[in-house]
C-alpha positions as CSV (number, residue, x, y, z in Angstrom):
1,M,-12.2,-87.5,11.2
2,I,-14.4,-89.7,13.3
3,D,-14.4,-87.2,16.2
4,N,-15.3,-84.4,13.7
5,V,-18.2,-86.4,12.3
6,R,-19.5,-87.2,15.9
7,K,-19.3,-83.5,16.7
8,I,-21.4,-82.4,13.7
9,I,-23.9,-85.1,14.5
10,E,-24.2,-83.9,18.0
11,Q,-24.8,-80.3,16.7
12,T,-27.6,-81.5,14.4
13,K,-29.1,-84.2,16.6
14,D,-31.9,-82.1,18.2
15,E,-33.2,-80.9,14.8
16,L,-33.2,-84.5,13.5
17,I,-35.1,-85.8,16.6
18,Q,-37.7,-83.0,16.0
19,L,-38.0,-84.1,12.4
20,N,-38.5,-87.7,13.3
21,E,-41.1,-87.0,16.0
22,F,-43.0,-84.7,13.7
23,I,-43.3,-87.3,11.0
24,F,-44.1,-90.0,13.6
25,S,-47.0,-87.9,14.9
26,N,-48.3,-87.2,11.4
27,P,-48.2,-90.5,9.5
28,E,-49.2,-90.3,5.8
29,L,-49.7,-93.0,3.3
30,G,-47.7,-93.4,0.0
31,Y,-47.9,-90.4,-2.3
32,E,-49.8,-88.5,0.4
33,E,-46.7,-87.6,2.5
34,Y,-47.1,-83.8,2.1
35,K,-46.2,-82.9,5.6
36,A,-43.2,-85.3,5.8
37,C,-41.8,-84.2,2.5
38,K,-42.1,-80.5,3.4
39,A,-40.4,-81.1,6.7
40,H,-37.4,-82.8,5.1
41,V,-37.2,-80.2,2.4
42,D,-37.3,-77.3,4.9
43,L,-34.5,-78.8,7.0
44,L,-32.3,-79.5,3.9
45,K,-32.8,-76.0,2.6
46,K,-31.9,-74.6,6.0
47,H,-28.6,-76.4,5.7
48,G,-27.8,-75.1,2.2
49,F,-29.1,-77.8,-0.1
50,E,-30.5,-76.9,-3.4
51,V,-33.8,-78.7,-3.6
52,E,-36.0,-79.7,-6.5
53,E,-39.5,-80.2,-5.2
54,E,-42.2,-82.3,-6.8
55,Y,-39.3,-84.2,-8.4
56,M,-40.0,-86.2,-11.5
57,D,-43.6,-84.7,-11.3
58,I,-44.2,-86.7,-8.1
59,K,-45.9,-84.4,-5.6
60,T,-44.2,-85.8,-2.5
61,A,-40.7,-86.5,-3.9
62,F,-37.7,-84.3,-3.9
63,K,-34.0,-84.2,-4.9
64,A,-31.7,-82.2,-2.6
65,E,-28.1,-81.5,-3.7
66,F,-25.1,-80.1,-2.0
67,D,-22.1,-79.7,-4.3
68,S,-18.6,-79.3,-2.8
69,G,-17.5,-77.4,-5.9
70,K,-14.7,-79.9,-6.3
71,E,-14.4,-82.9,-8.5
72,G,-15.4,-86.2,-6.9
73,P,-18.0,-88.9,-6.8
74,V,-21.8,-88.4,-6.4
75,I,-23.1,-90.0,-3.2
76,A,-26.8,-90.5,-2.8
77,Y,-28.8,-91.2,0.4
78,L,-32.4,-92.5,-0.1
79,A,-35.1,-91.2,2.3
80,E,-38.4,-92.8,2.8
81,Y,-41.3,-91.4,4.9
82,D,-44.5,-93.2,4.0
83,A,-46.6,-94.9,6.7
84,L,-48.9,-97.9,6.9
85,P,-52.7,-97.8,7.0
86,G,-54.0,-98.2,10.5
87,I,-50.6,-98.7,12.1
88,G,-48.8,-95.4,11.3
89,H,-45.0,-95.8,11.1
90,G,-44.9,-99.5,11.8
91,C,-42.1,-99.9,9.3
92,G,-40.1,-97.1,10.8
93,H,-39.8,-95.0,7.6
94,N,-40.0,-91.9,9.8
95,I,-36.5,-92.6,11.3
96,L,-35.2,-94.2,8.1
97,G,-35.8,-90.9,6.2
98,V,-34.2,-88.9,9.1
99,V,-31.1,-91.1,9.0
100,S,-30.7,-90.4,5.2
101,T,-31.4,-86.6,5.5
102,G,-29.2,-86.4,8.6
103,A,-26.3,-88.2,6.9
104,G,-26.7,-85.8,3.9
105,I,-26.5,-82.7,6.2
106,V,-23.5,-84.0,8.2
107,L,-21.6,-84.9,5.0
108,S,-22.4,-81.5,3.5
109,K,-20.5,-79.8,6.4
110,I,-17.3,-81.5,5.5
111,I,-17.5,-82.5,1.9
112,G,-15.8,-79.3,0.9
113,E,-12.6,-80.7,2.3
114,Y,-12.8,-83.8,0.1
115,G,-14.8,-83.1,-3.1
116,G,-17.8,-84.6,-4.8
117,K,-21.5,-84.1,-4.4
118,V,-24.1,-85.4,-1.9
119,I,-27.7,-86.0,-2.9
120,V,-30.7,-86.8,-0.7
121,F,-33.5,-88.3,-2.7
122,G,-37.0,-88.1,-1.1
123,T,-38.6,-91.3,-2.3
124,P,-42.3,-91.7,-1.5
125,A,-44.5,-94.8,-1.3
126,E,-42.1,-97.6,-0.8
127,E,-44.9,-99.7,0.8
128,T,-47.0,-99.5,-2.4
129,G,-46.3,-97.6,-5.6
130,G,-42.5,-97.4,-5.2
131,A,-41.4,-94.0,-6.4
132,K,-37.8,-95.2,-6.8
133,V,-39.1,-97.3,-9.8
134,D,-40.1,-94.2,-11.6
135,M,-36.9,-92.4,-10.6
136,V,-34.8,-95.2,-12.0
137,E,-36.8,-95.3,-15.2
138,G,-36.4,-91.5,-15.5
139,G,-32.6,-91.7,-15.2
140,S,-32.3,-90.2,-11.7
141,F,-29.5,-92.6,-10.7
142,N,-27.6,-92.7,-14.0
143,D,-24.9,-90.3,-12.7
144,V,-24.9,-91.5,-9.1
145,D,-21.7,-93.4,-8.0
146,I,-23.0,-94.8,-4.7
147,A,-26.5,-95.2,-3.2
148,M,-27.2,-96.1,0.4
149,I,-30.3,-96.6,2.5
150,V,-30.5,-98.1,6.0
151,H,-33.7,-99.6,7.4
152,P,-34.7,-99.8,11.0
153,S,-35.0,-103.2,12.6
154,D,-34.6,-105.1,15.8
155,K,-30.8,-105.6,15.3
156,Y,-28.0,-104.5,13.1
157,Y,-27.9,-106.6,9.9
158,K,-25.6,-106.4,6.9
159,S,-27.1,-105.7,3.5
160,G,-28.5,-108.8,1.9
161,K,-31.1,-109.6,-0.7
162,T,-34.7,-108.8,-1.4
163,L,-37.0,-110.6,-3.8
164,A,-38.0,-109.2,-7.2
165,M,-41.7,-108.6,-7.3
166,E,-44.5,-108.1,-9.7
167,A,-48.1,-107.0,-8.7
168,I,-50.5,-108.6,-11.1
169,Q,-54.3,-108.0,-11.3
170,F,-56.7,-110.4,-13.0
171,T,-60.0,-109.0,-14.0
172,F,-62.6,-111.7,-15.0
173,K,-65.7,-110.5,-16.9
174,G,-68.7,-112.8,-17.1
175,K,-72.4,-112.4,-17.4
176,S,-74.9,-111.9,-14.6
177,A,-78.1,-114.0,-14.3
178,H,-80.5,-115.1,-11.6
179,A,-78.5,-117.7,-9.7
180,A,-81.6,-119.8,-8.9
181,A,-84.1,-119.2,-11.7
182,E,-81.8,-119.0,-14.8
183,P,-78.2,-119.9,-13.8
184,E,-77.6,-121.4,-17.2
185,K,-77.8,-117.9,-18.7
186,G,-74.9,-116.6,-16.6
187,I,-71.1,-116.8,-16.8
188,N,-69.6,-116.9,-13.3
189,A,-66.6,-114.6,-13.1
190,L,-66.0,-115.6,-9.4
191,D,-65.6,-119.2,-10.5
192,A,-62.7,-118.1,-12.7
193,A,-61.1,-116.2,-9.8
194,I,-61.5,-119.1,-7.4
195,N,-60.1,-121.6,-9.9
196,T,-57.1,-119.3,-10.5
197,F,-56.3,-119.7,-6.8
198,N,-56.7,-123.5,-7.1
199,N,-54.4,-123.5,-10.2
200,I,-51.8,-121.5,-8.4
201,N,-51.9,-123.7,-5.4
202,A,-51.2,-126.7,-7.6
203,L,-48.4,-124.8,-9.2
204,R,-46.6,-124.2,-5.8
205,E,-45.2,-127.8,-5.9
206,H,-43.2,-126.8,-9.0
207,I,-41.7,-123.4,-8.1
208,K,-38.4,-122.6,-6.5
209,P,-38.7,-122.7,-2.6
210,D,-37.6,-119.1,-2.1
211,S,-40.4,-117.8,-4.4
212,R,-43.7,-116.5,-3.2
213,V,-47.2,-116.1,-4.8
214,H,-49.9,-114.6,-2.6
215,G,-53.1,-112.8,-3.4
216,I,-56.7,-111.7,-2.5
217,I,-60.0,-111.4,-4.2
218,V,-61.0,-107.7,-4.2
219,E,-64.3,-108.1,-6.1
220,G,-66.4,-111.2,-6.2
221,G,-70.0,-110.3,-6.7
222,K,-72.7,-108.3,-5.1
223,A,-75.4,-110.8,-3.9
224,A,-75.6,-114.6,-3.5
225,N,-78.6,-114.8,-5.8
226,I,-76.9,-113.1,-8.7
227,V,-74.2,-114.8,-10.9
228,P,-71.2,-112.6,-10.5
229,D,-70.4,-110.9,-13.8
230,L,-67.1,-109.4,-12.5
231,A,-64.3,-110.7,-10.3
232,I,-61.0,-109.1,-9.6
233,A,-58.0,-110.9,-8.0
234,Q,-54.7,-109.3,-7.1
235,F,-51.4,-111.2,-6.6
236,Y,-47.9,-110.5,-5.6
237,V,-45.4,-112.8,-7.3
238,R,-41.9,-112.8,-5.9
239,A,-38.6,-114.5,-6.9
240,S,-34.9,-114.2,-6.0
241,T,-34.0,-112.9,-9.4
242,K,-35.7,-110.9,-12.1
243,T,-35.0,-113.6,-14.6
244,Y,-36.9,-116.3,-12.7
245,L,-39.6,-113.8,-11.7
246,N,-40.4,-113.3,-15.4
247,E,-40.7,-117.1,-15.8
248,L,-42.9,-117.4,-12.7
249,V,-45.1,-114.5,-13.7
250,E,-45.9,-116.2,-17.0
251,M,-46.8,-119.5,-15.1
252,V,-49.1,-117.5,-12.8
253,K,-50.7,-115.8,-15.8
254,N,-51.3,-119.2,-17.4
255,C,-53.1,-120.3,-14.2
256,A,-55.5,-117.4,-14.7
257,R,-55.8,-117.9,-18.5
258,G,-56.8,-121.6,-17.9
259,A,-59.3,-120.7,-15.2
260,S,-60.9,-118.0,-17.5
261,L,-61.1,-120.4,-20.4
262,A,-62.8,-123.0,-18.3
263,A,-65.4,-120.6,-16.9
264,G,-66.0,-118.9,-20.2
265,T,-65.0,-115.4,-19.0
266,E,-63.1,-112.6,-20.6
267,L,-59.7,-111.9,-18.9
268,E,-57.8,-108.7,-18.5
269,I,-54.3,-108.8,-17.0
270,T,-52.8,-105.6,-15.6
271,N,-50.2,-104.4,-13.0
272,Y,-51.9,-102.7,-10.1
273,E,-48.6,-101.5,-8.5
274,A,-45.0,-100.9,-9.7
275,S,-42.8,-103.9,-10.1
276,Y,-39.7,-104.2,-7.9
277,D,-36.3,-105.7,-9.0
278,N,-34.3,-107.9,-6.6
279,L,-31.8,-106.1,-4.5
280,V,-28.2,-106.8,-5.5
281,T,-26.0,-105.8,-2.6
282,N,-22.5,-104.4,-3.4
283,Q,-20.4,-106.5,-1.1
284,T,-17.4,-104.2,-1.3
285,L,-19.5,-101.2,-0.3
286,S,-21.2,-103.3,2.4
287,E,-17.8,-104.2,4.0
288,V,-16.8,-100.6,4.2
289,F,-20.1,-99.6,5.8
290,T,-19.9,-102.5,8.3
291,R,-16.4,-101.5,9.3
292,R,-17.5,-98.0,9.9
293,L,-20.4,-99.1,12.0
294,Y,-17.9,-100.7,14.3
295,D,-15.9,-97.5,14.4
296,M,-19.0,-95.7,15.5
297,G,-19.4,-98.0,18.5
298,V,-21.8,-100.6,17.2
299,E,-20.9,-103.9,18.9
300,N,-23.0,-106.6,17.2
301,I,-23.7,-106.7,13.5
302,Y,-25.4,-109.8,12.1
303,E,-25.3,-111.5,8.8
304,P,-28.0,-110.4,6.3
305,K,-31.6,-111.1,7.2
306,E,-33.3,-113.9,5.3
307,S,-35.7,-111.7,3.5
308,F,-38.7,-112.8,1.5
309,G,-39.9,-109.2,1.1
310,S,-39.3,-106.7,-1.7
311,S,-38.2,-103.1,-2.0
312,D,-37.9,-100.5,-4.7
313,A,-34.3,-100.0,-3.6
314,G,-33.8,-103.2,-5.6
315,N,-34.4,-101.2,-8.8
316,V,-31.7,-98.7,-7.8
317,S,-29.2,-101.5,-7.2
318,H,-29.4,-102.5,-10.9
319,V,-28.3,-99.0,-11.9
320,C,-25.6,-98.1,-9.4
321,P,-23.7,-99.8,-6.5
322,T,-26.2,-99.9,-3.6
323,I,-26.6,-101.2,-0.1
324,H,-29.7,-101.6,2.1
325,P,-28.6,-102.8,5.6
326,Y,-30.6,-102.6,8.8
327,F,-30.0,-100.8,12.1
328,S,-31.3,-101.5,15.5
329,I,-33.9,-99.2,17.1
330,S,-34.5,-101.1,20.3
331,N,-32.7,-103.2,23.0
332,E,-35.7,-105.5,22.9
333,N,-37.1,-107.6,20.1
334,V,-39.7,-105.6,18.2
335,T,-41.7,-106.9,15.2
336,G,-42.0,-104.8,12.0
337,H,-45.4,-103.5,10.8
338,T,-46.7,-103.1,14.3
339,K,-47.6,-100.2,16.5
340,E,-44.9,-101.3,19.0
341,F,-42.3,-101.0,16.3
342,A,-43.5,-97.5,15.4
343,E,-43.3,-96.5,19.1
344,A,-39.8,-97.8,19.3
345,T,-38.6,-95.3,16.7
346,T,-38.9,-92.4,19.2
347,K,-37.1,-94.1,22.1
348,P,-33.6,-93.1,23.4
349,S,-32.0,-96.3,22.1
350,A,-33.3,-95.5,18.6
351,Y,-31.8,-92.0,18.7
352,D,-28.5,-93.4,19.9
353,N,-28.3,-95.8,17.0
354,M,-29.7,-93.2,14.6
355,C,-26.6,-91.2,15.3
356,K,-24.2,-94.1,15.0
357,T,-25.8,-95.2,11.7
358,M,-25.6,-91.6,10.2
359,G,-21.9,-91.5,11.3
360,A,-21.2,-94.8,9.5
361,L,-22.9,-93.5,6.3
362,V,-20.8,-90.3,6.3
363,L,-17.5,-92.1,7.1
364,T,-18.2,-94.6,4.3
365,S,-18.9,-91.8,1.9
366,I,-15.6,-90.0,2.8
367,D,-13.7,-93.3,2.4
368,I,-15.1,-93.6,-1.1
369,I,-14.4,-89.9,-2.0
370,E,-10.8,-90.2,-0.7
371,D,-9.9,-93.6,-2.1
372,K,-10.3,-93.7,-5.9
373,T,-9.1,-97.3,-5.9
374,L,-11.9,-98.3,-3.5
375,L,-14.5,-96.7,-5.8
376,K,-13.1,-98.5,-8.8
377,K,-13.3,-101.8,-6.9
378,I,-16.9,-101.1,-5.9
379,K,-17.8,-100.3,-9.6
380,K,-15.9,-103.3,-10.9
381,E,-18.0,-105.6,-8.6
382,F,-21.2,-103.8,-9.7
383,E,-20.5,-104.4,-13.4
384,T,-19.6,-108.0,-12.7
385,V,-22.6,-109.1,-10.6
386,K,-25.4,-106.6,-11.2
387,K,-27.3,-108.9,-13.6
C-alpha cells in the first residue's frame, strides 16, 4: 500500500508543484483568493472531483467531493490559500493548501478499493475572517467523520492546542470641542480608549497565564486642537478554552464599560472578525498520523508546539475529530510570517516533505476506512473530550 501511494504521489507531484508556485507568485488576501481558488478547483476537476464553487455563498470557497460509490467514512482535508499583507505567503498557506488538495487527489485514485468519500474543502481567510467558522455554523462538517489539516513549519510537530479567540471592537462616541478654547464643552472619546488599555493592563495580573489580550487604537481623533469625538479600539482576547474565553471577554468588556462611564462617552461593542474556538486535537487520530509520517520516511517528529495563536480549525474540532499538526519546509530554522518563510515553501526540501506529508494523510485515511474499530475509538475519544 505504501509503495502504491508513493507511486501516485510521484505521478502527481509536478502538477502540485506548479499549483504551489502559481499561488506563491500570486498572493491574495483573505476572501480575495480568486486565482488560488480557481487553480485548486481546476486541478480537482481535472482529477474527477465534483466541485461546488462559491461554497456557502463565499466567493473564494469550494467543496470538492470524490465518492468511491461504496459505503465508508467521509474524510475531509482542509485547504487554505490566503496570504499576508506586505509579506505574501509568509504563513505558507500556498503549500498548506497544496498538501490538502494533493492528498485528496491521491486518495481519490485508490479509494475505490476501500470505500468512503473524500472531500477537499477550500477554506479562505484563515488569517482574518475565518471561513471555517461560517462553514461549521452552516453544517458543512456535520456528516464528516475525520478532518485533517497540516501546517508548514520549521520542524515536524504533532497536533496540539490553539487558543480560543474573540475579536472585540470598542467604539467610543464623545463630543468634539476646541481643545484649548472650550475643552469643558467636549467629551473625549480618546480618553475612554486609553483608559480601556490601562484597565486591561491592570487586569493582566488576575488572568490565567496562558491567556492573551492585545489590541490597537484604529481611530483616535483628527487634530490635537479638537477634542476627539470618536475613538475605536480593537482587541484580540485569547484563552485555552472557550469556557474561560467567555469569562475573560466579559472582564475585558467591563474594562471598556468602566472607561466609557468615567469619560462620559457612549460605548458600542461589536465583533470585527469571526471568533475562533480552541483546537481540540484527537489524540487517537494524531497517533495514527504520526506513525504514518514515520512510515513515509520522516525521521524527527517533535511534541506539539506551545502555541498562543488561534485558528478557525479549532471550530471544526468541536464538530468532528480533527488534527492540525505541522510539517517541516526547511532544513534550517525559518520564522513564520516572514518573507524568508514564504521563500522556503518553494525549495526542494519543502517539496520532499510535502510529498511525505501527503502520503501520511492518505495512509491515515486508508487506516480509518479499513479499520472500523479504529474509527469507533477516534469517535469515542471525540465525544468524551470535545467539550
